[in-house]
C-alpha positions in Angstrom: -50.1 30.5 72.1 -48.3 27.5 73.5 -44.8 26.6 72.3 -43.8 23.0 71.6 -40.3 21.7 70.7 -40.1 18.6 68.5 -36.8 16.8 68.1 -36.8 14.9 64.8 -38.1 16.0 61.4 -39.0 12.5 60.1 -42.6 11.4 59.4 -43.7 11.3 63.0 -42.1 14.6 64.0 -43.4 16.3 60.9 -46.9 15.0 61.4 -46.9 16.1 65.0 -45.6 19.6 64.1 -48.3 20.1 61.5 -51.0 19.1 64.0 -49.8 21.6 66.6 -49.2 24.4 64.1 -52.6 23.9 62.4 -54.3 24.3 65.8 -52.5 27.6 66.4 -49.5 26.6 68.5 -45.9 27.7 67.9 -43.6 24.8 67.0 -39.8 24.6 67.0 -38.9 21.6 64.8 -35.3 20.6 65.6 -33.2 18.4 63.4 -29.5 18.2 62.5 -30.1 19.9 59.1 -33.0 22.1 60.0 -35.5 20.2 57.8 -39.3 20.3 58.0 -42.5 21.5 56.4 -43.0 25.1 55.4 -45.6 26.5 57.8 -45.9 30.0 59.3 -46.2 28.5 62.8 -43.2 26.1 62.4 -39.7 27.3 63.0 -37.1 24.9 61.6 -34.0 24.8 63.6 -30.7 23.0 62.9 -29.2 21.7 66.2 -27.5 18.7 67.6 -30.0 16.5 69.6 -27.2 15.4 72.0 -26.5 19.0 73.1 -28.4 19.3 76.3 -27.5 23.0 76.7 -28.8 23.9 73.3 -32.0 21.9 73.8 -32.5 23.6 77.2 -32.3 27.0 75.6 -34.7 26.1 72.9 -37.2 24.5 75.3 -37.1 27.3 77.9 -40.6 28.5 77.3 -42.1 25.3 75.9 -44.9 23.3 77.4 -43.8 20.0 75.8 -40.6 18.5 74.4 -41.3 15.7 71.9 -38.7 12.9 71.2 -39.4 12.0 67.6 -35.8 11.4 66.7 -34.8 8.4 64.6 -31.1 7.5 64.6 -29.8 5.2 61.9 -31.0 1.7 62.7 -27.6 0.2 63.0 -26.5 3.0 65.4 -29.2 2.7 68.0 -26.9 1.4 70.8 -24.5 4.3 70.3 -26.7 7.1 69.2 -29.8 6.8 71.3 -28.3 7.1 74.8 -26.8 10.6 74.4 -30.0 11.8 72.6 -32.2 10.5 75.4 -29.9 11.9 78.1 -30.0 15.4 76.5 -33.8 15.3 76.2 -34.3 14.2 79.8 -31.9 16.9 80.9 -33.6 19.6 79.0 -37.0 18.5 80.3 -35.8 18.4 83.8 -34.3 21.9 83.6 -37.3 23.6 81.9 -40.3 21.8 83.2 -41.6 20.8 79.7 -43.3 17.5 79.7 -41.1 14.9 77.8 -43.2 13.0 75.3 -41.5 10.1 73.5 -42.6 8.3 70.4 -41.7 4.7 71.1 -42.3 1.2 69.7 -43.0 -2.4 70.7 -39.5 -3.8 70.6 -39.2 -3.8 74.3 -41.9 -6.4 74.9 -40.0 -9.1 72.9 -41.9 -12.1 71.6 -45.2 -12.5 73.4 -48.2 -14.7 73.3 -51.4 -12.7 72.8 -52.0 -9.0 72.3 -49.6 -6.5 73.8 -51.1 -4.1 76.4 -49.5 -1.3 78.4 -49.0 -3.8 81.2 -47.3 -6.5 79.1 -43.9 -7.3 80.8 -40.9 -5.9 79.0 -38.7 -8.8 78.0 -36.6 -7.6 75.1 -34.7 -10.2 73.1 -32.9 -7.7 70.9 -30.3 -5.0 71.3 -32.8 -2.5 69.9 -35.5 -3.5 72.3 -33.1 -3.3 75.3 -32.2 0.3 74.2 -35.8 1.4 74.1 -36.6 -0.3 77.5 -33.6 1.5 79.1 -34.7 4.9 77.7 -38.1 4.6 79.2 -36.8 3.2 82.5 -34.6 6.2 83.0 -37.3 8.7 82.0 -39.9 6.9 84.2 -37.5 6.8 87.2 -36.9 10.6 86.8 -40.6 11.2 86.6 -41.3 9.2 89.8 -38.5 11.1 91.6 -40.1 14.4 90.6 -37.2 15.5 88.5 -39.3 15.8 85.3 -42.6 14.9 83.8 -42.6 12.2 81.1 -44.8 9.9 79.0 -44.3 7.6 76.1 -46.6 6.5 73.2 -45.7 3.1 71.6 -46.7 2.2 68.1 -46.6 -0.8 65.8 -45.2 -0.9 62.3 -46.0 2.2 60.3 -48.4 3.0 57.6 -47.9 6.5 56.3 -45.7 8.1 53.6 -42.1 8.7 54.5 -41.8 6.0 57.2 -39.5 3.0 56.6 -41.5 -0.1 57.3 -42.5 -3.4 55.8 -45.8 -2.0 54.7 -44.4 1.1 53.1 -41.3 -0.4 51.6 -42.4 -3.9 50.6 -46.1 -4.3 50.5 -48.0 -1.2 49.4 -46.0 0.0 46.5 -45.9 -3.4 44.9 -49.5 -4.4 45.7 -50.8 -1.1 44.3 -49.2 -1.8 40.9 -50.0 -5.5 40.7 -46.5 -6.7 41.2 -45.6 -9.7 43.4 -45.1 -8.9 47.0 -41.9 -10.5 48.5 -41.8 -10.4 52.2 -39.6 -11.8 55.0 -42.7 -12.8 57.0 -45.5 -15.3 57.5 -48.0 -13.6 55.2 -50.9 -15.0 57.1 -49.9 -14.0 60.7 -52.1 -11.2 62.2 -50.1 -8.0 62.5 -50.9 -4.5 63.8 -50.2 -1.5 61.7 -50.1 2.1 63.1 -50.9 5.0 60.9 -48.3 7.8 61.5 -51.0 10.4 61.8 -52.6 8.5 64.6 -49.3 8.3 66.5 -48.9 12.0 66.1 -52.5 12.7 67.4 -51.8 10.5 70.4 -48.5 12.3 71.2 -50.3 15.6 71.2 -53.1 14.2 73.3 -50.8 12.9 76.1 -48.8 16.1 76.1 -52.0 18.0 76.7 -53.4 15.8 79.5 -51.5 15.7 82.8 -53.4 12.5 83.6 -51.4 10.8 80.9 -48.0 11.6 82.3 -45.8 9.1 84.1 -46.8 6.0 82.1 -46.8 4.5 78.6 -49.7 4.5 76.1 -50.4 2.6 72.9 -51.2 4.5 69.7 -54.7 3.6 68.5 -54.4 1.1 65.6 -56.9 -0.7 63.5 -57.7 -4.4 64.1 -54.7 -6.5 63.0 -54.5 -7.9 59.5 -52.0 -10.1 57.9 -49.5 -9.1 55.2 -51.6 -11.0 52.7 -54.8 -9.1 53.6 -53.0 -5.8 53.7 -51.7 -6.4 50.2 -55.2 -7.5 49.0 -56.8 -4.4 50.4 -54.2 -2.2 48.9 -54.6 -3.8 45.5 -58.4 -3.3 45.7 -58.1 0.3 46.7 -55.6 1.0 43.9 -57.6 -0.9 41.2 -54.8 -3.5 40.7 -55.1 -7.2 40.3 -54.8 -9.3 43.4 -51.1 -9.6 44.2 -49.0 -12.8 44.4 -47.4 -13.1 47.8 -43.9 -14.7 48.1 -42.7 -15.6 51.5 -39.0 -15.5 52.3 -37.8 -18.0 54.9 -36.1 -16.6 58.0 -32.8 -18.1 56.7 -32.9 -15.6 53.9 -32.4 -12.8 56.4 -29.3 -14.5 57.7 -27.9 -14.9 54.2 -28.9 -11.4 53.1 -27.4 -9.9 56.2 -24.0 -11.1 55.1 -24.0 -8.5 52.3 -26.7 -5.9 53.3 -26.5 -4.0 56.6 -30.2 -3.1 56.6 -31.2 -6.8 56.2 -28.7 -7.7 59.0 -30.4 -5.2 61.3 -33.8 -6.9 60.7 -32.7 -10.3 61.9 -33.0 -9.7 65.6 -36.6 -8.5 65.3 -37.8 -10.9 62.6 -40.0 -12.7 65.2 -42.4 -9.8 64.7 -43.3 -10.9 61.3 -43.1 -14.7 61.6 -45.7 -14.9 64.4 -48.8 -12.9 65.5 -47.8 -9.4 66.5 -50.9 -7.6 67.9 -51.1 -4.2 69.6 -54.0 -3.6 72.0 -54.8 0.2 72.1 -58.2 0.1 73.7 -57.0 1.7 76.9 -55.8 4.8 75.0 -59.2 5.3 73.2 -61.1 4.7 76.4 -59.1 7.1 78.6 -58.0 9.8 76.1 -60.7 9.6 73.4 -58.2 9.1 70.6 -59.4 6.8 67.9 -57.6 5.2 64.9 -57.9 6.1 61.3 -59.8 3.3 59.5 -57.4 1.0 57.6 -58.8 1.8 54.2 -58.3 5.5 54.8 -54.8 5.0 56.1 -53.9 3.0 53.0 -55.4 5.6 50.7 -53.5 8.4 52.4 -50.2 6.4 52.2 -50.7 5.5 48.5 -51.4 9.1 47.6 -47.9 10.1 48.7 -45.8 7.1 47.9 -43.3 7.8 45.1 -44.0 4.5 43.4 -47.6 5.4 43.2 -46.8 8.4 40.9 -45.0 6.1 38.4 
């Protein structure tokens, strides 16, 4: 029985833990408060993700160490560096492969689909943080100090994740209410189902050919916010939703009084222009495919609190 250590008990860490536990592996799920699903193969552990010695002790017999942490959005520049440092230190000391759940912020605005070879040109503080994390892990991998890989995903579908789809589109479209979005509702956009990211994290951890580079989580063909809302309404048996577009200036004004809105301003480009993830290489090389969009929407709706009301 292999042992896996997962740091972060949010939707990605939890989905990854369930996958590993259900196939018979032992999972140590680490979070500050020791949260996580009840499962006989999952041990929930309260620990500080910045404590390299504690992580090293937990990871001593593990085959893989997964970085599924999710610091508060506004604290990325201060909270991510010590977490990343502790994880790389633990991986280097123990030999466990370091598998990081990443995102697309590091590419910045691009023309055309993003592939694993798209140049990293972040135009945001958050993007720069993520680029630096992978650069340090990748350099350590090349130097032979550890083994590392990263899987990058687009905006999430899947209960529990904070995203435009989960917070603004699905709950309202499913109940026939107007959908108000800070986005171009007709720009093509990629959406990644949390379960598909988890399956990819497990796949790259298992396959040494996947180490030393980044991968993109398999995601369905891109659809606009408008089309996502229409599909959601149809699946839920609701009337077609009315889409209300907020101009980018609204984020500037809203950010004066709301911290979460303020944090969105620097990555607003992702929703006011095409934002397309190309994941064909992952499917071709590793055999991981995406969940069809209809199924991902259904699975998300089934667990959204708003759906129950």
